[in-house]
C-alpha angles and dihedrals in degrees: 000000000000106000090219088068092055109099117247111219134178095219107354105291098318133112097228098186094236115162126245090265091054113143104148137040128175130184139156116270095239091049093079104012092061089059090058096045090257092296123106115193121230110284141136141222108220098192099029141070126203136210120197121192108195115199099169138021132016141249150155130275113218118207138179120294091027096292115156135190124192119216138179135191133303094050145110126228121202117197113199120221112278094007115141111238144155135174145221111196130189112243092249092056114130137170141093134294120208119193118191137178108261095231087076088071095064096079092039093052091045090062094071136000093224091053091049090052092049092051093048093077139042113268138192110203121193107218127205125218114237089025110124101228092042094051091044091051092054091046092050092050091052092045092049091050093049095045093047092055094049131069109232134150112265093015096137093054092047093048092050091053094046095047090050091050093048094051093044093049091051093046094044091050090048095050090050090052092048092054097040109119094010118115108246118248120247090255092049090051090051091051089052090049091049090052091048089049091054090052091050092048091051089053099041110023092104088060091062092224122184122249090257091066093059093040091055091050089055097040094245138115117260091245093051092048091050090051091052092047093051094047098043102031103021096239143072121264092256091049090051090050089052090053090055092049092047092049091052092046093051092049093051093044094052104034105033133055091223112137116251092245092055091047089053092054092045089055092054099257111142092199121044089206089062089050089053091052092046092050095046091048090054099042108017090241136086116248091251094051091047092051092050094047094048094047090052089055091052090055092057 
């Protein structure tokens, strides 16, 4: 079928009464499907995406060119913006349908290339009861539906956060499933090593360990680890260790009354004067001057 001949609706065929600033709609699955005898003809929403959470029943997803996918509860169905789709539901089907303006996907997709790829196409995700992300997804859908149909202070902000979390949890779960059993690419392995390095630095930076220490922990040569660090994090291992030390120093200077000399010792510096030089080289200020300036800002 020519996709140009597939009708483009806002929310199925209905005039839903949403305002000009509409960005989110939620309804129960039977609410609209029952009106159409549990069959929704092939259509698309050019500027919208949809997320179905099915808690009972089963059905069939209809797509362009006659493609069909069967599904059964518990599951989630993600309809990408502009994707042709229709449904046949069993009469005991129940769940929630969330419809969202597509521009909300831009920031979510920008967070990770794999997530953006997952959200670029329609997906049927089999969910498992007692599985954390699955249970959280059902809870979020119910919370979004309840919040949207109430009038509470801060509702828009809360809805934005919950919709983002729901989409991210579905996409993150989907990308994990796609890669399960596949050998990771060299770049994926390096990203994992970079993440492991950050965890090691957080745990050991106060010990002022050499690069070889971290390389041995990760089963790599020092030169190889430095190459990975520069490519994935934009800095050498020692520079990353310095960032961790600096972050801890700033936190202690601003939020604790600990004397500068004691902070220096807690960060593994044997000589407080060397800590002063390190801090000034990184920030352009002495620790004492930094503490005073930041506390003045907090008073404002």
